[in-house]
C-alpha positions in Angstrom: -47.0 -48.2 4.5 -46.1 -49.3 1.0 -43.4 -52.2 0.1 -40.5 -50.6 -1.8 -40.5 -53.7 -4.1 -44.1 -52.6 -5.3 -42.8 -49.2 -7.0 -39.2 -50.3 -7.7 -38.2 -49.3 -11.3 -37.5 -52.2 -13.7 -33.9 -53.1 -14.4 -32.2 -50.9 -16.8 -35.1 -48.4 -16.7 -33.1 -45.9 -14.7 -30.7 -43.8 -16.8 -27.2 -43.5 -15.9 -27.0 -39.8 -16.5 -27.0 -37.1 -13.9 -30.3 -36.0 -12.6 -32.7 -35.1 -9.9 -35.3 -37.7 -8.3 -38.5 -37.2 -6.3 -40.1 -39.8 -3.9 -44.0 -39.3 -3.8 -46.5 -40.8 -1.1 -49.7 -42.5 -2.0 -51.4 -39.2 -2.4 -48.9 -37.8 -4.9 -47.1 -35.6 -2.4 -43.4 -35.1 -2.8 -41.8 -36.4 0.3 -38.0 -36.5 -0.7 -35.9 -34.8 -3.4 -32.5 -35.8 -4.4 -29.9 -35.4 -7.0 -27.1 -37.8 -8.3 -24.1 -37.7 -10.4 -25.6 -40.9 -11.9 -29.2 -41.8 -11.2 -29.1 -45.4 -11.7 -26.7 -46.5 -8.8 -28.1 -43.7 -6.4 -31.7 -45.0 -7.0 -30.8 -48.4 -6.9 -29.4 -48.1 -3.3 -32.7 -47.3 -2.0 -34.1 -50.6 -2.8 -31.5 -52.8 -1.3 -32.1 -54.8 2.0 -34.2 -52.3 4.0 -32.4 -53.4 7.2 -29.2 -51.9 5.7 -30.7 -48.4 5.3 -30.5 -45.6 7.8 -33.7 -45.3 10.2 -34.8 -42.2 8.5 -34.3 -43.5 5.0 -36.2 -46.7 6.0 -39.2 -44.7 7.1 -39.1 -42.6 3.8 -39.0 -45.5 1.4 -41.8 -47.2 3.4 -43.9 -43.9 3.4 -43.3 -43.6 -0.3 -45.5 -45.1 -3.2 -43.5 -44.0 -6.3 -40.3 -42.5 -7.4 -39.7 -40.5 -10.6 -36.7 -38.8 -12.1 -35.5 -35.8 -14.3 -32.4 -36.1 -16.3 -29.9 -33.0 -16.7 -26.9 -32.3 -18.5 -24.5 -31.5 -15.6 -24.1 -32.0 -11.9 -24.4 -28.2 -11.5 -27.9 -28.2 -13.2 -28.9 -31.2 -10.9 -27.7 -29.1 -7.9 -29.8 -26.2 -9.0 -32.9 -28.2 -9.8 -32.7 -30.0 -6.3 -32.6 -26.8 -4.5 -35.6 -25.3 -6.5 -37.5 -28.5 -5.9 -36.9 -28.5 -2.1 -38.0 -25.0 -1.8 -41.2 -25.5 -4.0 -42.4 -28.9 -2.4 -40.8 -28.7 1.1 -40.5 -32.4 1.2 -40.8 -33.7 4.9 -37.7 -36.1 4.7 -35.3 -33.4 3.3 -32.9 -31.9 5.9 -33.4 -28.3 5.8 -30.9 -25.9 7.5 -32.7 -23.0 9.0 -31.2 -20.1 10.7 -32.7 -19.1 14.1 -34.4 -15.9 13.2 -35.9 -15.2 16.6 -32.7 -13.4 18.0 -32.1 -9.8 17.3 -28.8 -8.2 16.4 -27.5 -4.8 16.6 -26.7 -3.9 13.0 -24.8 -1.0 11.1 -25.5 -0.7 7.5 -21.7 0.3 6.8 -22.6 -0.3 3.0 -24.6 2.9 2.8 -23.4 6.4 2.0 -24.9 7.5 5.6 -24.6 4.1 7.6 -27.6 3.5 10.1 -27.8 1.8 13.2 -30.8 -0.5 13.9 -32.0 -3.7 15.2 -32.1 -6.5 12.5 -33.2 -10.3 12.6 -32.9 -13.2 10.0 -30.4 -13.8 7.5 -27.4 -11.6 7.7 -26.8 -9.3 4.8 -23.8 -7.9 2.9 -22.6 -4.7 3.8 -24.0 -4.7 7.3 -21.8 -5.0 10.4 -23.4 -7.3 13.1 -23.0 -7.2 17.0 -24.8 -9.9 19.1 -27.0 -11.7 19.1 -28.9 -10.2 22.1 -31.6 -11.9 24.2 -34.1 -9.1 23.7 -34.6 -6.2 21.1 -35.1 -3.8 24.1 -31.6 -4.3 25.1 -30.3 -3.3 21.9 -32.4 0.0 21.7 -31.5 1.0 25.3 -27.8 0.5 24.5 -28.0 2.4 21.2 -30.3 5.2 23.0 -27.4 5.7 25.4 -24.5 5.7 23.1 -26.1 8.0 20.5 -25.3 11.0 22.8 -21.6 10.0 22.3 -21.7 8.8 18.8 -24.6 10.6 17.3 -24.9 8.7 14.0 -27.9 8.0 12.0 -30.6 5.6 13.3 -33.8 6.7 11.4 -35.2 4.8 8.5 -34.7 5.4 4.9 -38.3 7.0 4.7 -37.8 9.4 7.7 -34.2 10.3 6.3 -35.6 11.2 2.8 -38.6 13.3 4.4 -36.2 15.3 6.6 -34.0 15.9 3.7 -36.9 17.0 1.5 -38.4 19.6 4.1 -34.9 20.6 5.2 -35.5 20.0 9.0 -34.1 17.3 11.0 -36.1 14.8 13.1 -36.3 15.0 17.0 -33.2 13.0 17.5 -31.4 15.8 15.5 -32.8 18.4 17.5 -31.7 16.8 21.0 -28.2 16.1 20.0 -28.7 12.2 19.3 -27.9 12.5 15.6 -25.4 14.6 13.8 -28.4 15.4 11.0 -26.4 14.4 7.9 -29.9 14.6 6.1 -29.8 18.4 6.4 -25.9 18.8 5.9 -24.9 19.4 9.5 -22.1 16.9 8.7 -20.9 15.5 5.4 -20.4 11.8 4.5 -16.9 11.6 5.8 -17.6 13.2 9.0 -20.5 11.1 9.5 -18.4 8.0 8.6 -15.9 9.0 11.2 -18.5 9.0 13.9 -19.8 5.5 12.7 -16.2 4.2 12.9 -15.9 5.4 16.5 -19.1 3.8 17.3 -17.9 0.3 15.6 -14.6 0.5 17.6 -16.4 1.0 20.8 -18.9 -1.7 20.0 -16.0 -4.0 19.1 -14.6 -3.8 22.5 -12.0 -0.7 22.1 -13.6 1.0 25.1 -10.7 2.1 27.3 -9.4 4.5 24.7 -12.8 6.3 24.4 -13.3 6.8 28.0 -9.8 8.0 28.8 -10.1 10.4 25.8 -13.4 11.9 27.0 -12.1 12.1 30.4 -8.9 14.2 29.2 -11.1 16.4 26.9 -13.5 17.0 30.1 -10.6 17.9 32.4 -9.0 20.2 29.5 -12.5 22.1 28.9 -13.0 22.5 32.6 -9.4 23.9 32.9 -10.0 26.4 30.1 -13.5 27.4 31.9 -15.4 25.8 29.1 -17.9 24.5 31.6 -20.9 23.8 29.1 -18.5 21.7 27.1 -17.1 20.0 30.3 -20.7 19.2 31.5 -21.5 17.6 28.2 -18.3 15.5 28.3 -19.2 14.6 31.8 -22.5 13.3 30.7 -21.1 11.4 27.7 -18.7 9.8 30.1 -21.6 8.7 32.3 -23.2 7.2 29.3 -20.3 5.2 28.2 -19.8 3.8 31.8 -23.4 2.9 32.1 -23.2 0.9 28.9 -19.9 -0.9 30.3 -21.6 -1.5 33.5 -24.6 -3.4 31.9 -22.1 -5.9 30.5 -21.3 -7.3 33.9 -23.9 -8.1 36.4 -22.7 -6.8 39.9 -24.3 -6.3 43.3 -22.8 -3.2 44.7 -22.9 -4.4 48.4 -20.7 -7.6 47.6 -23.4 -10.1 48.3 -22.8 -13.8 48.4 -26.0 -15.5 47.1 -27.5 -18.2 44.9 -30.2 -17.0 42.6 -32.5 -19.7 41.8 -35.1 -19.3 38.6 -38.0 -21.9 38.0 -40.1 -22.4 34.8 -42.4 -25.2 34.6 -45.2 -26.9 32.6 -47.6 -29.8 33.4 -45.0 -32.3 32.6 -41.3 -30.7 33.3 -39.6 -28.0 35.3 -36.4 -26.2 34.3 -34.2 -24.9 37.1 -31.2 -22.4 36.7 -29.0 -21.2 39.2 -26.6 -18.2 39.2 -23.7 -18.3 42.0 -22.9 -14.7 43.1 -19.8 -14.3 45.2 -18.4 -10.9 46.2 -21.2 -9.3 44.2 -20.1 -10.9 40.8 -21.5 -13.9 38.9 -19.1 -16.7 39.3 -21.0 -19.7 37.9 -24.2 -20.9 36.2 -25.9 -24.2 36.5 -29.3 -25.8 35.9 -31.2 -28.8 34.9 -34.6 -29.7 33.6 -36.5 -32.6 35.5 -39.7 -34.5 34.9 -42.5 -34.0 37.3 -43.3 -37.4 38.9 -46.4 -36.0 40.8 -48.8 -32.9 41.2 -46.2 -31.0 43.3 -47.1 -27.3 44.3 -44.8 -24.7 43.2 -43.3 -24.3 46.7 -42.8 -28.0 46.9 -40.8 -27.8 43.6 -38.7 -24.9 45.1 -38.0 -27.0 48.1 -36.9 -30.0 46.2 -34.6 -28.0 44.2 -32.9 -26.4 47.4 -32.6 -30.0 48.8 -31.0 -31.5 45.5 -28.6 -28.3 45.1 -27.3 -28.5 48.5 -27.6 -32.2 49.4 -23.9 -32.9 49.1 -22.4 -29.5 49.3 -19.7 -28.5 51.4 -20.2 -25.9 54.0 -18.3 -23.2 52.0 -20.5 -23.7 49.1 -23.5 -22.7 50.8 -24.0 -18.9 50.6 -25.4 -16.7 53.2 -28.4 -15.7 51.0 -30.7 -18.0 48.9 -33.0 -15.9 46.4 -36.1 -17.9 45.2 -39.2 -16.8 43.4 -41.4 -18.1 46.2 -40.6 -19.7 49.5 -40.3 -23.4 49.9 -43.0 -25.4 51.4 -41.4 -25.8 54.8 -39.2 -22.6 54.7 -38.2 -22.8 58.3 -37.0 -26.3 58.4 -34.9 -25.8 55.2 -33.6 -22.6 56.5 -32.3 -24.4 59.6 -31.0 -27.5 57.8 -28.8 -25.4 55.6 -27.7 -23.3 58.4 -26.4 -26.5 60.2 -24.7 -27.6 57.1 -23.1 -24.1 56.4 -22.1 -23.9 60.1 -23.7 -20.3 59.9 -26.8 -18.4 59.3 -28.6 -18.8 55.9 -31.4 -16.7 54.8 -33.9 -17.8 52.2 -36.0 -15.0 50.8 -37.9 -13.7 47.7 -36.4 -10.5 46.3 -39.1 -7.8 45.6 -37.3 -4.9 43.9 -33.8 -3.5 42.9 -30.9 -5.3 41.5 -31.8 -8.7 43.1 -35.3 -8.8 41.6 -33.6 -7.7 38.2 -31.1 -10.6 38.3 -33.8 -13.0 39.5 -35.6 -12.1 36.3 -32.5 -12.8 34.3 -32.2 -16.2 35.7 -35.8 -17.2 35.2 -35.3 -16.1 31.6 -32.3 -18.6 31.3 -34.6 -21.3 32.8 -37.2 -20.5 30.2 -34.6 -20.7 27.5 -33.2 -23.9 28.9 -36.7 -25.7 28.9 -37.4 -24.4 25.4 -34.0 -25.9 24.2 -34.6 -29.1 26.1 -38.3 -29.4 24.4 -36.7 -28.6 20.9 -33.9 -31.3 21.4 -36.4 -33.8 22.5 -38.8 -33.1 19.6 -35.9 -33.0 17.0 -34.8 -36.5 18.4 -35.8 -39.1 15.7 -36.1 -41.9 18.3 -38.3 -39.9 20.7 -40.8 -38.9 18.0 -40.8 -42.5 16.7 -41.5 -43.7 20.1 -44.3 -41.0 20.6 -45.9 -42.2 17.3 -45.9 -45.7 18.4 -47.2 -45.3 21.8 -50.1 -43.1 20.3 -50.8 -45.8 17.9 -51.0 -48.5 20.6 -52.9 -46.5 23.0 -55.6 -45.7 20.3 -55.4 -49.2 18.6 -54.7 -47.5 15.3 -53.7 -49.6 12.2 -50.5 -47.6 11.6 -48.5 -44.9 13.4 -50.2 -41.4 12.8 -47.7 -39.5 10.6 -49.8 -36.8 9.9 -52.0 -35.3 12.9 -54.2 -32.3 12.8 -55.2 -30.3 16.0 -58.1 -27.9 16.3 -58.7 -25.3 19.1 -61.6 -22.8 19.5 -60.8 -19.2 20.9 -63.3 -16.6 21.7 -64.1 -13.7 24.3 -67.7 -14.2 25.3 -69.7 -14.7 22.2 -67.6 -12.0 20.1 -64.7 -12.7 17.6 -64.9 -16.4 17.7 -62.0 -18.0 15.9 -60.4 -21.5 15.4 -57.2 -22.7 14.5 -55.8 -26.0 12.6 -52.4 -27.0 13.3 -50.4 -29.8 11.5 -47.6 -32.1 12.7 -46.1 -34.6 10.5 -43.7 -37.1 11.8 -43.9 -35.5 15.3 -42.9 -32.0 13.9 -44.8 -28.9 13.2 -45.6 -28.1 9.6 -46.4 -24.4 9.7 -47.0 -24.1 6.0 -50.1 -26.1 6.5 -51.6 -24.4 9.5 -55.0 -22.8 8.9 -57.1 -20.3 10.7 -61.0 -20.1 10.6 -63.4 -17.2 11.5 -66.6 -18.7 12.9 -69.4 -17.7 10.8 -72.3 -18.1 13.4 -71.4 -15.7 16.1 -72.7 -16.4 19.5 -72.6 -20.1 19.4 -70.9 -22.2 21.9 -67.3 -23.8 21.6 -69.1 -27.0 21.1 -71.0 -25.9 18.0 -67.9 -23.9 16.8 -66.0 -27.2 16.9 -68.8 -28.8 14.7 -68.7 -26.0 12.3 -64.8 -26.0 11.9 -64.5 -29.9 11.4 -67.4 -29.6 8.8 -65.8 -26.8 7.0 -62.3 -28.6 7.0 -63.6 -31.9 5.9 -65.9 -30.7 3.2 -62.8 -29.5 1.4 -61.1 -32.9 1.8 -64.2 -34.5 0.3 -64.1 -32.1 -2.7 -60.3 -32.7 -3.0 -61.0 -36.4 -3.0 -63.3 -36.1 -5.9 -60.6 -34.8 -8.2 -59.5 -37.3 -10.7 -56.5 -35.7 -12.3 -53.6 -37.4 -13.9 -51.3 -36.0 -11.1 -53.6 -37.7 -8.7 -56.5 -36.6 -6.4 -55.9 -33.2 -4.6 -53.3 -32.2 -7.1 -53.7 -28.9 -9.3 -53.0 -30.2 -12.8 -51.9 -26.7 -13.8 -49.2 -26.2 -11.1 -48.6 -29.7 -10.0 -48.9 -28.4 -6.4 -51.5 -29.9 -3.9 -54.6 -28.1 -3.3 -55.4 -26.7 0.0 -56.9 -29.4 2.6 -56.2 -32.0 0.2 -54.3 -34.4 2.5 -56.1 -36.7 4.9 -54.8 -36.7 8.5 -54.3 -40.1 10.2 -55.5 -38.6 13.4 -57.6 -35.5 14.5 -57.1 -34.1 17.9 -59.5 -31.4 19.5 -58.8 -29.5 22.5 -61.4 -30.6 25.0 -63.3 -33.4 26.4 -66.3 -35.4 25.6 -68.6 -32.5 24.4 -66.1 -31.2 22.0 -65.1 -34.9 20.9 -68.8 -35.7 20.4 -69.2 -32.5 18.2 -66.2 -33.3 15.9 -67.4 -36.9 15.6 -71.0 -35.8 14.6 -69.6 -33.5 12.0 -67.4 -36.3 10.4 -70.2 -38.7 10.6 -72.6 -36.4 8.8 -69.9 -36.2 6.0 -69.5 -39.8 5.9 -65.8 -39.5 7.0 -65.0 -42.9 8.9 -61.4 -43.8 8.0 -59.9 -40.9 10.3 -59.2 -41.5 14.1 -60.5 -39.0 16.4 -59.5 -38.0 20.0 -59.8 -35.2 22.4 -57.3 -34.0 24.9 -58.8 -32.5 28.3 -56.5 -29.9 29.8 -57.3 -30.4 33.4 -56.0 -34.0 33.8 -54.6 -34.6 30.4 -57.0 -37.3 29.6 -57.4 -38.8 26.1 -61.0 -39.1 25.1 -62.4 -41.2 22.3 -65.9 -40.9 20.5 -68.6 -42.9 22.2 -66.1 -44.0 25.1 -67.4 -43.6 28.7 -63.7 -43.9 30.1 -60.8 -41.9 28.7 -57.3 -43.4 27.8 -54.8 -42.4 30.3 -51.2 -42.2 29.1 -48.4 -42.2 31.5 -47.2 -38.6 32.5 -43.8 -39.4 31.3 -45.0 -40.9 27.8 -43.7 -39.5 24.7 -46.9 -39.9 23.2 -48.7 -37.6 25.7 -45.9 -35.1 25.2 -46.4 -34.9 21.6 -50.2 -34.6 22.0 -49.5 -31.7 24.6 -47.4 -29.9 22.1 -50.0 -30.3 19.7 -52.8 -28.8 21.9 -50.4 -26.0 23.1 -49.5 -25.0 19.5 -53.1 -25.0 18.4 -54.1 -22.8 21.4 -51.2 -20.4 20.8 -52.1 -20.2 17.0 -55.7 -19.5 17.8 -55.0 -16.9 20.3 -52.6 -15.0 18.2 -55.3 -14.8 15.2 -58.0 -13.8 18.0 -55.8 -10.9 19.3 -55.1 -9.8 15.7 -58.8 -9.6 14.9 -59.7 -7.7 18.1 -56.9 -5.2 17.5 -58.2 -4.7 13.9 -61.9 -4.3 14.9 -61.0 -2.2 17.7 -59.0 0.3 15.5 -61.7 0.3 12.9 -64.3 1.0 15.4 -62.4 3.9 17.2 -61.5 5.6 13.9 -65.0 5.7 12.6 -65.5 9.4 13.1 -62.3 10.4 11.1 -63.3 11.5 7.6 -61.5 10.0 4.8 -60.0 7.1 6.6 -60.6 4.1 4.5 -59.8 0.5 4.7 -56.4 0.9 3.2 -55.2 3.6 5.5 -56.8 1.6 8.6 -54.7 -1.4 7.5 -51.5 0.6 7.4 -52.2 2.0 10.9 -52.8 -1.5 12.2 -49.6 -2.9 10.5 -47.6 -0.1 12.0 -48.8 0.2 15.5 -50.6 -2.9 16.2 -53.1 -1.8 18.7 -55.2 0.9 19.8 -53.2 1.4 23.0 -50.0 1.9 20.9 -51.9 4.1 18.4 -53.3 6.3 21.1 -49.8 6.8 22.7 -48.3 8.0 19.4 -48.0 11.6 18.4 -49.4 13.2 15.4 -45.9 13.5 14.0 -45.4 9.6 14.3 -48.7 8.8 12.9 -48.0 11.2 9.9 -45.1 8.8 8.9 -47.4 6.0 8.1 -47.8 5.7 4.4 -50.8 7.6 3.2 -51.5 9.5 6.3 -50.9 13.2 5.9 -50.5 15.8 8.8 -54.1 16.8 9.1 -55.4 13.2 9.0 -52.9 12.4 11.7 -54.1 15.4 13.9 -57.7 14.1 13.3 -56.6 10.7 14.4 -55.2 12.0 17.6 -58.3 14.1 18.5 -60.7 11.0 17.7 -58.6 8.8 20.2 -58.4 11.5 22.6 -62.1 11.8 22.7 -63.0 8.1 22.0 -64.2 5.6 24.6 -61.5 3.8 26.5 -61.7 0.1 25.9 -60.3 -2.4 28.6 -57.5 -4.6 27.3 -58.2 -8.2 28.0 -56.2 -11.4 28.4 -58.0 -13.4 25.6 -56.9 -16.6 27.1 -58.2 -15.9 30.8 -60.7 -13.2 30.2 -58.8 -11.0 32.9 -58.9 -7.3 32.4 -55.3 -6.1 32.1 -55.3 -2.5 31.9 -56.8 0.4 30.0 -56.5 0.1 26.2 
């Protein structure tokens, strides 16, 4: 780390005008961007006694090796330039506010002439009404599918809408009464807007009026002997009630039960409990705990039950406790709880029906709880700093490894071997610098593949080091941006034990790389292996350093598996579609983008395939025929090799 005094600007050198400044590290990488109404006092504040600075600011000025600035005319220009540079350079010490784009929303495009109901993620847009967020996209689609029979508004994409309008024939939803078909003029814009407004009102909570109105119309139609209309209104009323029922989880038999869900990983376990009384959920609680030993899953369940009911009053213990697996000593636990309740208690594993469905919901909550706990832990600056310090001490490094790269190999037998490189900086993922590799020498072992990947990655590093531009090594002089693979990691982690570490070490030695630390993380016992050491480094299971290395390894594995599955899906689609005449790479790519896998493509109809850009009706029919006569390839879990189902 650099001494801030070594790059402090001379007195009077900094201008007093407004401007934007950039701190760079020793490799000329921008690590912080800021703006100031007056540059001189703002920049001078970074070079005061370091003990007076915030911990994160201390780390930034110690990591930096230089500072530069750009003078602008106004504060508005400074703000615009700062925002532009933050997007361009993605400095790791800048605070970046990111929306959670993983949650789906039910959205209605009210700004369009014929509004559409759909599922949307990401940043919310103008002219769109949102409801949610929901836990799953399928929950939205299920709700919308039910409501479209009552509120038959448009749900098709712009392309399908234009196509139906051009051919003068509605899509399937129009034929079955789940769309009013404004595309072919069955309703005009005002009539369709009225349907949309009713849908929005229902989703907004104004439900009682709709159910009452439909019930009255049903009775009136029945009295007028309009039985077909009465039957339709009866079905509409049932659809509305089904949607309303899904909004409240209820056991119809008035069950009193506690439902426990568990999710665990090698270091921690998350427990969630839903308390159901009189058939309705009355409360929710849970916790995340660290595993102190190698407890089995039944032992974890037993420990949770003992903790949950340790000091409970008799009335707080329900008649039934639902768990994903029976505790290790089920009879003893049942007897103990029965004594404390002063009445019979039954511990059981639900197999089907509403109770099994609620168990799945509780387990999903436990999964979310563990994820939030990990995110909170990883975003904690103190915890990340401690993790880096523990790794530095355990591996006897000169400085804390601010940049760590982790590599993993993924294959299925000897085919489609791929590798991943993930990057963590300051203990956080830096996804823009993740890289994927396709192994060139098919059929080789994981060890040989690791040697190839490390050789290819660090060959690129040596090329970047050879650069001697004014901007600095590894910086493109035309754009000012870093070249790929230009940054030197402080630590390299490989997924595996001594064989993988030896292969990576040999590759680095052959290239003359001797200034980068290397370790391997073996999954079975979470051992940390160093090159040429007979014994591994054992980090405590509660260590923040081990937790960080685990996250690196798991992220590299996830990234490699994702790449592997994508390549297998692509190769399978290409091979199964070989007999189809006129189907070139561009159309195959469009099919892969739309359907994602052979299984989904095989399940599609000719009409659905024909909606893919560039695929006509004749070609779509040829694809259906080719898939019907082609060989059925089994779907395989690429992580375990397990055959899942027919693809």
